[in-house]
NUKEZA-931582 format. One record per residue (C-alpha): residue in one letter; x, y, z. Coordinates in steps of 0.5 Angstrom, whole numbers, plus 2048, in hexadecimal, padded with zeros to 3 digits. Layout:
<atoms>
aXYZ;...
</atoms>
This chain:
<atoms>
m801800800;s8038077FE;p80380D802;a7FD812804;s7FE817800;a7F781B800;r7F481D806;g7ED81F808;p7E681E805;s7E481D7FF;a7DD81F7FF;p7DA8247FA;g7DC82C7FB;t7E382A7FF;t7E9829800;l7EF8257FF;r7F6825802;l7FC8247FD;e803822800;h8098257FC;w8108277FC;i81582C7FA;y81B82B7F6;g8208317F5;s8268347F5;a82A8387FB;p83183C7FD;e8378377FF;v8328317FF;g82F82F7F8;y82982C7F5;s8258287FA;v81F8277FD;r81D82E801;a81682D804;q811827804;s80A826808;a80982380F;d80681D80D;l80A81C805;n80F815805;l814818801;s818812800;f81280E7FC;y8108137F8;a8178177F6;r81A8127F2;r8168127ED;l81A8197EC;d8208177ED;g82481B7E7;i81F81D7E4;y81D8237EA;t8208297E4;p81F8247DD;l82082A7D8;a82482B7D2;g82A8307D2;e8268357D0;s8228367D5;l8278367DA;h82C83A7D8;d82883F7D3;t8268457D9;e8218477D4;a81D8407D3;t8178417D7;v8178397DC;d8108377DD;v80F8307DC;l80A82B7E0;m80C8247E0;v80981E7E2;q80A8177E4;p8068117E7;a8088107EE;s80A8097F1;s8038077F4;g8018077ED;n7FA80C7F0;e7FE8137F0;l8018177EC;l80881C7ED;v8068227EA;s80C8277E9;l80C82F7E7;i8148307E6;g8158387E5;p81B83C7E8;g81D83D7EF;p8218427F2;v8278457EF;d82D8427F1;e8328487F3;e8388447F4;y8398427EC;r8348477EA;r82F8427E6;r8298407E6;t82583A7EB;f81F8367EA;i81B8337EE;n81682D7EE;h81082D7F2;t80D8267F1;a8058247F5;v80381D7F6;v7FC81D7F2;p7F88167F4;l7F58157ED;e7ED8137EF;p7EB81A7F0;l7EF81C7E9;q7EB8167E5;s7E48187E9;g7E481F7E5;r7E58227EC;l7EC8257ED;g7F08287E6;f7F68297E4;d7F58307E4;e7F38307EC;v7FA82D7EE;d7FE8317E9;r7FB8377EC;s7FB8347F4;i8028347F3;r80383B7F0;a7FF83E7F5;f80483A7FB;d80A83C7F8;a8088447F6;a8068457FE;a80B841801;g8118437FD;p81783E7FF;v81683A804;t81A834809;g81982F80C;t81182C80E;i80B82E80A;e80482F80A;p80182A805;l7FE82D7FE;t7F682E7FF;v7F182E7F8;s7EA82E7F8;l7E68297F5;k7E18297F0;d7D98267F0;p7DA8217EB;p7D98247E4;g7D581D7E1;p7D981A7DA;l7E081A7DA;v7E081C7D3;t7E08237D4;a7E68227D9;s7EA8277D5;p7E582C7D1;g7E98307CC;i7EF82A7CA;g7EF82D7C3;r7F28337C4;f7F882F7C6;l7F88287C2;s7F58287BC;f7EF8227BB;a7F481E7B6;s7FA81F7BA;a7F581C7C0;e7F38177BC;t7F98147BA;l7FC8157C1;l7F68117C3;t7F980C7BE;r7FF80C7BF;t7FF80A7C6;l7FA8057C6;q7FF8017C1;e8058037C5;p8048047CC;d80B8047CE;g80D8097C8;r80F8107C9;t80C8177C5;l80F81D7C5;v8098227C4;l80C8277BF;c80882F7C1;r80C8347BD;d80D83B7BF;t80983A7C6;t80B83D7CC;p80D8387D2;a8068397D6;i8038377CF;r8078317CF;r8058307D6;l7FE8317D5;t7FD82C7CF;l8008277D3;m7FA8287D8;r7F58287D3;m7F98217D0;l7F981E7D7;e7F18207D9;v7EF81D7D1;f7F38167D1;q7F58147D8;l7EF8167DB;a7E98177D6;c7EC8117D2;r7EE80D7D7;l7F680C7D5;p7FB80B7DA;f7FF8117DD;v8068117DA;p80C8157DB;a80B81C7D8;i80E8237D8;s80C8297D4;d81482B7D2;n8198277CE;p81D8247D3;a8248237D3;g82881D7CF;p8298197D4;v8228197D8;a81E8197D2;a81E8117D2;r81A8137D9;f8148157D5;q80F8127D1;l80A8197D0;v80E8207CD;v80B8267CB;a81082B7C8;p8128307C3;r81782C7C0;a8198267BF;f8208237C2;r82381C7C0;t8208167C1;d8208107C1;n81C80B7BD;s8188097C3;w8158107C2;a8108137BD;l80F81B7BC;l80781E7BB;d8068257B8;n8018277BD;a7FC82A7B7;l7FC8257B2;d7F68257AD;a7F581E7AB;p7F78187B1;t7FD8147AF;l7FC80D7B2;p7F58097AF;r7F18087B6;v7F18027BA;p7EB7FD7BA;d7E87FC7C0;e7E98027C3;t7E38067C0;p7E18087C7;r7E880C7C9;y7E680F7C2;a7E08117C4;t7E38137CA;l7E88197C8;a7E481B7C2;g7DF81D7C8;c7E48217CB;y7E58257C4;r7DD8267C5;s7DD8287CC;a7DC8307CE;a7E18357CD;d7E68367D2;p7E583B7D7;g7EC83C7D8;s7F283B7DC;p7F683E7E1;g7FD83E7DE;a7FD83F7D7;
</atoms>
């Protein structure tokens, strides 16, 4: 049995408390876990992020003009939770006169995501609100608090506005590839996009494919990973291609027509995908 990561009631209109931790740099110490909530079993969860706390390619790490605003999602070893990380700028290292990064990770149970009572937007908002209010912190911190929504009804409406980020032809191609090669790796190419748009693109894709279409969650990131750690991901949303092996497929996010024939006997999933594209216009998301 896995450690508990969420506490509190789950009735409509209540809140959920998420365990979390912050990894970053400190003067004369370097990078390490800087803060964590009191009931977090860090040794159980942190092993999933060993070596990929800052998994970005060199241009993001060293170009001082580059904006870093990255979503990373890793399935937890428990099998019923996700590690949802936001990677962004940390305090400037005055000694070496270079910027630093923080990785703020929340442990999110799958059940409220799958029931539609919790969205990735709410988790994103909660992490950002904590960082804005608390500033640089160390030691023991309070859990994140997120509000649960009333059950929304059919999950085909789980991701309104997906069409603004991924064409239906591209989505159908990705669904087919995932069904044909569950262990395959896909780079979704989103040219001329900002980091915030790619972060939102990945959120909407997870809502459509993993929540609505019920595909397994896979390690995913919304920017180019550094070469040595690219193999730690199965889904990458990035503005440009990077050197890959033959386990990767390159998918443009704006295809006009599907490039793969549909998988027989998977009609319900294709119907669910189409339903996501028929849903109401996106009411707007924070951080775009």
